C-alpha positions as CSV (number, residue, x, y, z in Angstrom):
1,M,-25.0,109.0,-98.2
2,L,-25.3,105.3,-96.1
3,D,-27.4,104.3,-99.0
4,I,-25.0,105.4,-101.5
5,Y,-21.8,103.5,-99.7
6,K,-24.1,100.4,-98.7
7,S,-26.4,100.5,-102.5
8,C,-23.5,101.1,-104.7
9,Y,-20.4,99.7,-103.1
10,N,-21.5,97.3,-101.0
11,L,-20.2,99.0,-97.6
12,E,-21.5,98.2,-94.2
13,G,-21.0,101.8,-93.0
14,Q,-19.6,105.1,-93.3
15,P,-15.8,105.1,-93.0
16,F,-15.4,109.0,-93.8
17,R,-17.6,110.5,-91.0
18,L,-16.1,113.8,-89.8
19,S,-16.8,113.5,-86.0
20,P,-14.5,111.4,-83.8
21,D,-14.7,107.9,-83.8
22,C,-12.2,106.0,-82.4
23,R,-13.2,102.5,-83.9
24,F,-11.6,103.8,-87.3
25,S,-8.1,104.9,-85.6
26,Y,-4.9,104.3,-87.9
27,A,-2.0,103.3,-85.7
28,H,0.6,106.0,-87.6
29,R,4.0,107.1,-86.6
30,T,3.4,109.6,-84.0
31,Y,-0.4,108.0,-83.0
32,D,1.8,105.5,-82.0
33,E,4.2,107.4,-80.3
34,A,1.7,109.9,-78.0
35,R,-0.6,106.8,-77.5
36,A,2.6,104.6,-75.8
37,Y,3.2,108.0,-73.7
38,L,-0.8,108.5,-73.1
39,K,-0.4,104.8,-71.8
40,Y,2.1,105.7,-69.4
41,A,0.5,108.2,-68.2
42,V,-2.9,106.9,-67.7
43,A,-1.1,104.5,-65.6
44,E,0.4,106.3,-63.7
45,G,-2.8,108.1,-62.8
46,E,-1.6,111.9,-61.7
47,G,-0.1,115.1,-63.3
48,F,-1.0,116.7,-66.3
49,V,-0.8,115.1,-69.8
50,A,-0.5,117.5,-73.1
51,V,-1.4,116.5,-76.9
52,T,-0.6,119.0,-79.0
53,G,-1.8,119.0,-83.2
54,A,-3.4,121.0,-86.0
55,P,-7.1,121.1,-86.1
56,G,-7.9,117.5,-87.5
57,T,-4.8,115.3,-87.0
58,G,-7.0,113.0,-84.7
59,K,-6.5,114.8,-81.1
60,T,-9.9,113.6,-80.2
61,T,-10.0,110.3,-81.6
62,L,-6.6,109.7,-79.9
63,I,-8.0,110.2,-76.5
64,G,-11.2,108.6,-77.4
65,A,-9.3,104.9,-78.3
66,L,-7.3,105.1,-75.1
67,L,-10.0,106.0,-72.4
68,A,-12.5,102.9,-74.6
69,E,-9.5,100.6,-72.6
70,V,-10.3,101.9,-69.1
71,D,-13.0,100.6,-66.9
72,S,-15.5,103.4,-66.9
73,E,-16.8,102.5,-63.9
74,R,-13.5,103.0,-61.9
75,V,-12.1,105.9,-64.0
76,K,-14.9,108.6,-64.4
77,V,-13.6,111.0,-67.1
78,A,-14.7,114.7,-67.5
79,N,-14.8,116.8,-70.6
80,L,-14.9,120.8,-71.2
81,L,-14.9,121.1,-75.2
82,N,-14.3,123.9,-76.9
83,E,-15.0,126.7,-74.1
84,Q,-12.8,129.5,-73.5
85,L,-12.8,128.8,-69.6
86,D,-12.3,131.4,-66.8
87,S,-10.9,130.8,-63.7
88,R,-13.8,132.1,-62.2
89,S,-16.1,129.8,-63.1
90,L,-13.7,126.7,-63.8
91,V,-14.7,124.7,-61.2
92,D,-18.7,124.4,-61.6
93,R,-18.1,123.8,-65.1
94,V,-15.5,121.1,-63.9
95,N,-18.6,119.6,-61.9
96,D,-21.1,119.8,-64.4
97,A,-18.6,117.8,-66.4
98,F,-18.4,115.2,-63.7
99,G,-22.3,115.4,-63.8
100,L,-22.8,116.5,-60.2
101,P,-25.7,118.0,-59.7
102,A,-25.9,122.1,-58.9
103,G,-27.1,123.4,-55.6
104,N,-27.7,121.8,-52.6
105,G,-26.8,124.3,-50.8
106,V,-22.9,123.1,-51.3
107,A,-19.9,125.5,-52.3
108,P,-18.6,123.9,-55.9
109,M,-15.1,123.5,-54.6
110,P,-16.7,121.2,-51.4
111,K,-18.7,119.3,-53.7
112,L,-15.9,118.6,-56.4
113,M,-13.8,117.3,-53.3
114,R,-16.6,115.5,-51.7
115,F,-16.9,113.1,-55.4
116,L,-13.3,113.1,-55.4
117,N,-12.5,111.7,-52.2
118,Q,-15.3,109.2,-52.6
119,H,-14.9,108.2,-55.6
120,R,-11.1,107.7,-54.5
121,Q,-12.1,105.7,-51.4
122,E,-14.0,103.0,-53.8
123,G,-11.2,102.5,-55.3
124,G,-11.9,104.9,-58.4
125,R,-9.9,107.4,-60.0
126,A,-10.8,110.7,-62.3
127,I,-9.7,112.8,-65.5
128,L,-10.3,116.0,-66.6
129,I,-10.1,116.1,-70.7
130,V,-10.0,119.9,-71.8
131,D,-10.4,120.6,-75.6
132,E,-8.6,123.3,-77.4
133,A,-6.9,123.8,-73.9
134,H,-4.8,127.2,-76.5
135,T,-6.8,129.2,-75.8
136,L,-6.5,129.1,-71.8
137,S,-6.0,132.2,-70.3
138,A,-2.9,132.0,-67.7
139,A,-5.4,132.1,-64.6
140,A,-7.1,129.5,-66.0
141,L,-4.2,126.7,-66.5
142,E,-3.5,127.9,-63.3
143,E,-6.7,126.8,-61.7
144,L,-6.1,123.8,-63.2
145,R,-2.9,123.0,-61.9
146,L,-4.6,123.7,-58.4
147,L,-7.1,121.4,-59.1
148,S,-4.7,118.8,-60.2
149,N,-3.0,119.5,-56.4
150,L,-6.3,118.2,-54.9
151,Q,-5.2,115.2,-52.8
152,N,-6.4,113.1,-50.0
153,Y,-4.4,110.5,-48.1
154,D,-3.9,108.1,-50.6
155,G,-2.8,110.7,-53.4
156,L,-4.0,113.1,-55.9
157,L,-7.6,113.3,-57.0
158,L,-7.3,114.5,-60.2
159,Q,-5.4,113.9,-63.4
160,V,-5.7,116.5,-65.9
161,F,-5.5,116.1,-69.8
162,L,-5.1,119.2,-71.9
163,L,-5.5,118.7,-75.7
164,G,-4.8,121.6,-78.4
165,Q,-2.5,123.0,-80.9
166,E,0.7,123.8,-81.2
167,P,0.9,127.0,-79.2
168,L,-0.3,124.9,-75.9
169,L,3.3,124.1,-75.6
170,D,4.7,127.6,-75.9
171,L,2.2,128.1,-73.1
172,I,2.8,125.8,-70.6
173,R,6.8,126.7,-71.0
174,S,6.5,129.8,-70.3
175,P,8.2,131.2,-67.0
176,K,5.4,132.4,-65.5
177,M,4.4,128.3,-66.3
178,E,6.9,126.6,-63.8
179,Q,5.5,125.1,-61.8
180,L,2.3,123.3,-64.6
181,Q,5.6,122.5,-66.5
182,Q,7.0,120.6,-63.2
183,R,4.0,118.4,-63.6
184,L,3.4,117.5,-66.9
185,I,4.3,114.1,-67.4
186,A,3.7,113.2,-70.9
187,A,4.0,115.7,-74.1
188,S,3.2,114.3,-77.3
189,H,2.2,116.1,-81.2
190,L,0.8,114.8,-83.8
191,E,2.2,115.4,-87.4
192,P,0.2,115.3,-90.1
193,L,0.2,112.3,-92.8
194,D,2.6,111.6,-95.4
195,L,1.6,110.0,-98.9
196,D,2.3,106.3,-97.7
197,D,0.3,106.9,-94.6
198,T,-2.6,108.9,-96.8
199,I,-3.2,105.8,-98.3
200,A,-2.4,103.3,-95.7
201,Y,-5.2,105.4,-93.8
202,I,-8.0,105.7,-96.3
203,E,-7.5,101.8,-96.7
204,H,-7.4,101.4,-93.1
205,R,-11.1,103.1,-92.9
206,L,-12.4,101.5,-95.6
207,R,-11.7,97.7,-94.6
208,K,-13.3,98.4,-91.3
209,V,-16.8,98.9,-93.2
210,G,-15.9,95.4,-95.3
211,W,-14.2,97.2,-98.8
212,Q,-12.8,94.9,-101.7
213,D,-11.4,97.2,-103.7
214,N,-14.9,98.3,-104.9
215,P,-14.5,101.7,-105.8
216,S,-10.8,101.5,-106.4
217,F,-7.9,104.3,-106.2
218,T,-5.6,104.8,-108.9
219,S,-2.3,106.4,-107.1
220,E,-2.9,109.7,-109.4
221,S,-6.3,110.1,-107.0
222,F,-4.3,109.1,-103.6
223,E,-2.0,111.6,-105.0
224,L,-4.3,114.6,-105.2
225,I,-6.1,113.9,-102.1
226,H,-3.3,113.7,-99.8
227,K,-1.4,117.1,-101.3
228,F,-4.9,119.0,-100.9
229,S,-5.6,117.7,-97.8
230,G,-2.0,118.3,-95.7
231,G,-2.0,114.8,-94.8
232,V,-4.7,116.2,-92.1
233,P,-6.9,113.1,-91.5
234,R,-10.0,115.1,-90.9
235,R,-9.5,116.5,-94.0
236,I,-8.9,113.3,-95.8
237,N,-12.6,112.4,-94.7
238,L,-14.1,115.3,-96.4
239,I,-12.3,114.8,-99.5
240,C,-12.8,111.0,-99.4
241,H,-16.5,111.7,-98.4
242,R,-17.5,114.2,-101.6
243,L,-15.4,112.0,-103.6
244,F,-17.8,108.9,-103.1
245,L,-20.7,110.9,-102.9
246,R,-19.8,111.7,-106.3
247,G,-18.9,108.6,-107.4
248,G,-22.5,106.6,-106.3
249,L,-24.1,109.2,-108.1
250,D,-22.6,109.0,-111.2
251,D,-22.0,105.0,-110.6
252,K,-18.5,105.2,-110.6
253,H,-16.1,102.3,-109.0
254,A,-12.7,103.2,-109.8
255,F,-11.5,106.7,-109.1
256,E,-9.0,108.5,-111.2
257,G,-7.4,111.4,-110.7
258,E,-9.6,113.5,-112.4
259,D,-12.7,112.6,-109.9
260,A,-10.3,113.6,-107.3
261,L,-8.9,116.7,-108.7
262,H,-13.1,117.5,-109.7
263,V,-14.5,117.5,-105.9
264,I,-10.9,119.1,-104.5
265,V,-12.1,122.0,-107.3
266,E,-15.8,121.7,-105.9
267,M,-14.3,122.2,-102.2
268,H,-12.3,124.9,-103.3
269,Q,-15.2,127.0,-104.6
270,E,-17.4,126.2,-102.0
271,G,-14.5,127.7,-99.4
272,L,-13.7,123.6,-97.8
273,L,-10.2,123.4,-98.7
274,S,-7.6,125.1,-96.5
275,P,-6.1,128.6,-97.2
276,A,-2.6,126.9,-98.0
277,A,-4.3,124.1,-100.4
278,S,-6.6,126.6,-102.1
279,T,-3.3,128.8,-102.8
280,A,-2.0,125.5,-104.4
281,L,-4.6,124.9,-106.4
282,G,-4.8,128.3,-107.9
283,R,-1.2,128.2,-108.6
284,A,-1.8,124.6,-110.3
285,N,-4.8,126.1,-112.6
286,G,-2.8,129.1,-113.1
Protein backbone atom coordinates (compact mmCIF):
# COMPACT_ATOMS: atom_id res chain seq x y z
CA MET A 1 0.00 0.00 0.00
CA LEU A 2 2.87 2.36 0.76
CA ASP A 3 4.14 1.86 -2.80
CA ILE A 4 0.81 3.14 -4.17
CA TYR A 5 0.88 6.20 -1.93
CA LYS A 6 4.44 6.91 -3.02
CA SER A 7 4.52 5.79 -6.64
CA CYS A 8 1.10 7.10 -7.69
CA TYR A 9 0.73 10.17 -5.49
CA ASN A 10 4.30 11.00 -4.44
CA LEU A 11 3.36 10.91 -0.74
CA GLU A 12 5.92 10.34 1.99
CA GLY A 13 3.97 7.87 4.13
CA GLN A 14 0.59 6.36 4.94
CA PRO A 15 -1.81 9.07 6.17
CA PHE A 16 -4.75 6.75 6.89
CA ARG A 17 -3.33 4.03 9.10
CA LEU A 18 -5.92 2.40 11.36
CA SER A 19 -3.61 2.18 14.38
CA PRO A 20 -3.45 5.29 16.61
CA ASP A 21 -0.65 7.67 15.66
CA CYS A 22 -0.38 10.92 17.60
CA ARG A 23 1.73 12.46 14.83
CA PHE A 24 -1.49 12.86 12.82
CA SER A 25 -3.58 14.35 15.65
CA TYR A 26 -6.19 16.77 14.34
CA ALA A 27 -7.30 19.44 16.80
CA HIS A 28 -11.07 19.73 16.33
CA ARG A 29 -13.27 21.41 18.97
CA THR A 30 -13.93 18.55 21.37
CA TYR A 31 -10.34 17.30 20.92
CA ASP A 32 -9.01 20.71 21.95
CA GLU A 33 -11.35 20.85 24.94
CA ALA A 34 -10.34 17.37 26.07
CA ARG A 35 -6.65 18.13 25.58
CA ALA A 36 -6.91 21.28 27.73
CA TYR A 37 -8.59 19.35 30.56
CA LEU A 38 -6.05 16.56 30.34
CA LYS A 39 -3.07 18.91 30.39
CA TYR A 40 -4.50 20.40 33.56
CA ALA A 41 -4.95 16.91 35.01
CA VAL A 42 -1.37 15.89 34.17
CA ALA A 43 -0.11 19.09 35.79
CA GLU A 44 -2.09 18.24 38.93
CA GLY A 45 -0.54 14.78 39.01
CA GLU A 46 -3.20 12.98 41.02
CA GLY A 47 -6.76 11.68 40.96
CA PHE A 48 -8.76 10.12 38.14
CA VAL A 49 -9.17 11.32 34.57
CA ALA A 50 -11.91 9.97 32.29
CA VAL A 51 -11.93 10.26 28.49
CA THR A 52 -14.98 8.88 26.72
CA GLY A 53 -16.10 8.57 23.12
CA ALA A 54 -17.40 6.08 20.60
CA PRO A 55 -14.90 3.53 19.22
CA GLY A 56 -12.53 5.21 16.77
CA THR A 57 -13.08 8.80 17.91
CA GLY A 58 -9.44 9.24 18.92
CA LYS A 59 -9.19 8.59 22.66
CA THR A 60 -5.94 6.65 22.44
CA THR A 61 -4.49 9.13 19.94
CA LEU A 62 -5.34 12.01 22.25
CA ILE A 63 -3.61 10.38 25.22
CA GLY A 64 -0.62 9.46 23.06
CA ALA A 65 -0.24 13.06 21.85
CA LEU A 66 -0.50 14.35 25.40
CA LEU A 67 2.02 11.93 26.86
CA ALA A 68 4.44 12.54 23.98
CA GLU A 69 5.00 15.96 25.55
CA VAL A 70 6.05 14.69 28.97
CA ASP A 71 9.50 13.57 30.07
CA SER A 72 9.38 9.78 29.76
CA GLU A 73 12.16 9.39 32.32
CA ARG A 74 10.32 11.42 34.93
CA VAL A 75 6.78 10.27 34.17
CA LYS A 76 6.41 6.49 34.06
CA VAL A 77 3.32 5.40 32.10
CA ALA A 78 1.73 1.94 32.24
CA ASN A 79 -1.02 0.78 29.87
CA LEU A 80 -3.68 -1.85 30.48
CA LEU A 81 -5.29 -2.34 27.09
CA ASN A 82 -8.55 -4.05 26.16
CA GLU A 83 -8.69 -6.28 29.18
CA GLN A 84 -11.68 -7.34 31.27
CA LEU A 85 -9.90 -6.63 34.53
CA ASP A 86 -10.61 -8.69 37.61
CA SER A 87 -9.97 -7.02 40.95
CA ARG A 88 -8.31 -10.22 42.26
CA SER A 89 -5.50 -9.93 39.68
CA LEU A 90 -5.42 -6.18 39.18
CA VAL A 91 -2.26 -5.44 41.18
CA ASP A 92 -0.37 -8.18 39.33
CA ARG A 93 -1.41 -6.70 36.00
CA VAL A 94 -0.46 -3.20 37.07
CA ASN A 95 2.98 -4.49 38.08
CA ASP A 96 3.34 -6.20 34.70
CA ALA A 97 2.31 -2.98 32.94
CA PHE A 98 5.02 -1.03 34.78
CA GLY A 99 7.52 -3.74 33.87
CA LEU A 100 8.14 -4.91 37.42
CA PRO A 101 9.75 -8.36 37.55
CA ALA A 102 7.63 -11.23 38.82
CA GLY A 103 8.63 -13.36 41.79
CA ASN A 104 11.57 -12.36 43.98
CA GLY A 105 9.54 -13.40 47.02
CA VAL A 106 7.81 -10.01 47.26
CA ALA A 107 4.00 -9.84 47.36
CA PRO A 108 2.37 -7.80 44.54
CA MET A 109 1.23 -4.79 46.60
CA PRO A 110 4.50 -4.21 48.49
CA LYS A 111 6.33 -4.57 45.17
CA LEU A 112 4.17 -1.86 43.59
CA MET A 113 4.51 0.42 46.64
CA ARG A 114 8.30 0.04 46.60
CA PHE A 115 8.44 0.97 42.90
CA LEU A 116 6.12 3.98 43.27
CA ASN A 117 7.90 5.26 46.37
CA GLN A 118 11.33 4.94 44.83
CA HIS A 119 10.25 6.69 41.64
CA ARG A 120 8.65 9.52 43.61
CA GLN A 121 11.79 9.95 45.71
CA GLU A 122 13.72 10.34 42.46
CA GLY A 123 11.39 13.19 41.47
CA GLY A 124 9.18 11.13 39.18
CA ARG A 125 5.49 10.40 38.77
CA ALA A 126 3.44 7.41 37.65
CA ILE A 127 0.36 7.26 35.43
CA LEU A 128 -1.77 4.16 34.84
CA ILE A 129 -3.91 4.18 31.66
CA VAL A 130 -6.81 1.72 31.54
CA ASP A 131 -8.42 1.29 28.11
CA GLU A 132 -11.93 -0.06 27.50
CA ALA A 133 -12.68 1.02 31.07
CA HIS A 134 -16.45 0.96 30.48
CA THR A 135 -16.18 -2.85 30.71
CA LEU A 136 -14.77 -2.74 34.25
CA SER A 137 -16.72 -4.25 37.09
CA ALA A 138 -17.61 -2.10 40.08
CA ALA A 139 -15.15 -4.20 42.11
CA ALA A 140 -12.29 -3.47 39.68
CA LEU A 141 -13.06 0.24 39.69
CA GLU A 142 -13.04 0.23 43.47
CA GLU A 143 -9.68 -1.54 43.41
CA LEU A 144 -8.36 1.14 41.08
CA ARG A 145 -9.63 3.81 43.45
CA LEU A 146 -7.77 2.18 46.30
CA LEU A 147 -4.60 2.06 44.20
CA SER A 148 -4.97 5.76 43.44
CA ASN A 149 -5.03 6.37 47.21
CA LEU A 150 -1.49 5.04 47.64
CA GLN A 151 0.65 7.80 49.06
CA ASN A 152 3.77 8.69 50.99
CA TYR A 153 4.81 11.81 52.90
CA ASP A 154 5.11 13.64 49.56
CA GLY A 155 1.56 12.95 48.35
CA LEU A 156 -0.33 10.51 46.16
CA LEU A 157 1.79 8.10 44.14
CA LEU A 158 -0.41 7.02 41.21
CA GLN A 159 -2.67 8.85 38.78
CA VAL A 160 -5.26 6.84 36.81
CA PHE A 161 -6.57 7.62 33.30
CA LEU A 162 -9.74 5.77 32.29
CA LEU A 163 -10.52 5.52 28.56
CA GLY A 164 -13.83 4.09 27.43
CA GLN A 165 -17.17 4.47 25.77
CA GLU A 166 -19.94 6.68 27.12
CA PRO A 167 -21.31 4.13 29.66
CA LEU A 168 -18.08 4.69 31.61
CA LEU A 169 -19.39 7.99 32.96
CA ASP A 170 -22.71 6.39 33.90
CA LEU A 171 -20.77 3.79 35.88
CA ILE A 172 -18.62 6.41 37.60
CA ARG A 173 -21.68 8.52 38.47
CA SER A 174 -23.61 5.63 39.98
CA PRO A 175 -24.32 6.00 43.73
CA LYS A 176 -21.97 3.17 44.69
CA MET A 177 -19.05 5.00 43.05
CA GLU A 178 -19.41 8.21 45.05
CA GLN A 179 -15.87 8.03 46.48
CA LEU A 180 -14.39 7.62 42.99
CA GLN A 181 -16.48 10.57 41.75
CA GLN A 182 -14.85 12.74 44.38
CA ARG A 183 -11.43 11.83 42.99
CA LEU A 184 -12.38 12.62 39.35
CA ILE A 185 -10.53 15.81 38.40
CA ALA A 186 -11.27 15.85 34.66
CA ALA A 187 -13.81 14.17 32.34
CA SER A 188 -13.91 14.76 28.59
CA HIS A 189 -16.00 13.34 25.75
CA LEU A 190 -14.84 13.15 22.13
CA GLU A 191 -17.59 13.72 19.55
CA PRO A 192 -17.58 12.56 15.91
CA LEU A 193 -16.55 15.15 13.31
CA ASP A 194 -19.02 17.27 11.35
CA LEU A 195 -18.63 17.65 7.58
CA ASP A 196 -16.27 20.64 7.72
CA ASP A 197 -14.05 18.93 10.26
CA THR A 198 -14.10 15.69 8.26
CA ILE A 199 -12.74 17.57 5.24
CA ALA A 200 -10.17 19.39 7.38
CA TYR A 201 -9.17 16.08 9.05
CA ILE A 202 -8.56 14.34 5.71
CA GLU A 203 -6.58 17.27 4.32
CA HIS A 204 -4.60 17.61 7.57
CA ARG A 205 -3.45 14.00 7.47
CA LEU A 206 -2.59 14.24 3.78
CA ARG A 207 -0.50 17.38 4.27
CA LYS A 208 1.48 15.56 6.96
CA VAL A 209 2.83 13.29 4.20
CA GLY A 210 3.45 15.97 1.59
CA TRP A 211 0.09 16.07 -0.27
CA GLN A 212 -0.18 18.80 -2.91
CA ASP A 213 -3.71 18.23 -4.20
CA ASN A 214 -2.76 14.97 -5.90
CA PRO A 215 -5.21 13.34 -5.81
CA SER A 216 -7.92 15.96 -5.60
CA PHE A 217 -11.30 15.36 -3.94
CA THR A 218 -14.67 16.60 -5.11
CA SER A 219 -17.23 17.96 -2.67
CA GLU A 220 -19.42 14.93 -3.32
CA SER A 221 -16.62 12.51 -2.41
CA PHE A 222 -16.04 14.36 0.88
CA GLU A 223 -19.76 14.34 1.64
CA LEU A 224 -20.03 10.59 1.05
CA ILE A 225 -16.97 9.86 3.20
CA HIS A 226 -18.48 11.92 6.01
CA LYS A 227 -21.95 10.40 5.71
CA PHE A 228 -20.87 6.77 5.72
CA SER A 229 -18.10 7.18 8.29
CA GLY A 230 -20.43 8.99 10.67
CA GLY A 231 -17.57 11.43 11.24
CA VAL A 232 -15.63 8.80 13.21
CA PRO A 233 -11.91 9.24 12.47
CA ARG A 234 -11.11 5.51 12.36
CA ARG A 235 -13.88 4.92 9.81
CA ILE A 236 -12.77 7.96 7.81
CA ASN A 237 -9.30 6.41 7.69
CA LEU A 238 -10.70 3.07 6.56
CA ILE A 239 -12.73 4.58 3.71
CA CYS A 240 -9.89 6.84 2.59
CA HIS A 241 -7.40 3.96 2.76
CA ARG A 242 -9.59 1.93 0.41
CA LEU A 243 -10.17 4.94 -1.82
CA PHE A 244 -6.43 5.41 -2.30
CA LEU A 245 -5.97 1.71 -3.01
CA ARG A 246 -8.61 1.78 -5.72
CA GLY A 247 -7.38 5.12 -7.07
CA GLY A 248 -3.81 3.89 -7.25
CA LEU A 249 -4.74 0.69 -9.03
CA ASP A 250 -6.80 2.66 -11.58
CA ASP A 251 -4.24 5.51 -11.79
CA LYS A 252 -6.86 8.08 -10.78
CA HIS A 253 -5.76 11.53 -9.67
CA ALA A 254 -9.18 13.04 -8.96
CA PHE A 255 -11.48 11.28 -6.49
CA GLU A 256 -15.11 11.86 -7.37
CA GLY A 257 -18.35 10.86 -5.73
CA GLU A 258 -18.66 7.68 -7.76
CA ASP A 259 -15.20 6.58 -6.59
CA ALA A 260 -16.11 7.08 -2.93
CA LEU A 261 -19.45 5.34 -3.46
CA HIS A 262 -17.75 2.38 -5.14
CA VAL A 263 -15.48 1.68 -2.15
CA ILE A 264 -18.34 2.32 0.31
CA VAL A 265 -20.48 -0.29 -1.45
CA GLU A 266 -17.54 -2.74 -1.40
CA MET A 267 -17.07 -2.15 2.31
CA HIS A 268 -20.78 -2.66 2.91
CA GLN A 269 -20.63 -5.99 1.07
CA GLU A 270 -17.66 -7.01 3.22
CA GLY A 271 -19.45 -6.00 6.44
CA LEU A 272 -16.96 -3.22 7.20
CA LEU A 273 -19.43 -0.35 7.59
CA SER A 274 -21.20 0.45 10.84
CA PRO A 275 -24.79 -0.89 11.08
CA ALA A 276 -26.16 2.64 10.78
CA ALA A 277 -24.10 3.34 7.66
CA SER A 278 -25.12 0.03 6.09
CA THR A 279 -28.78 0.82 6.78
CA ALA A 280 -28.40 4.26 5.22
CA LEU A 281 -26.72 2.77 2.15
CA GLY A 282 -29.49 0.20 1.82
CA ARG A 283 -32.13 2.96 1.90
CA ALA A 284 -30.22 4.99 -0.68
CA ASN A 285 -29.96 1.99 -3.00
CA GLY A 286 -33.58 1.12 -2.36
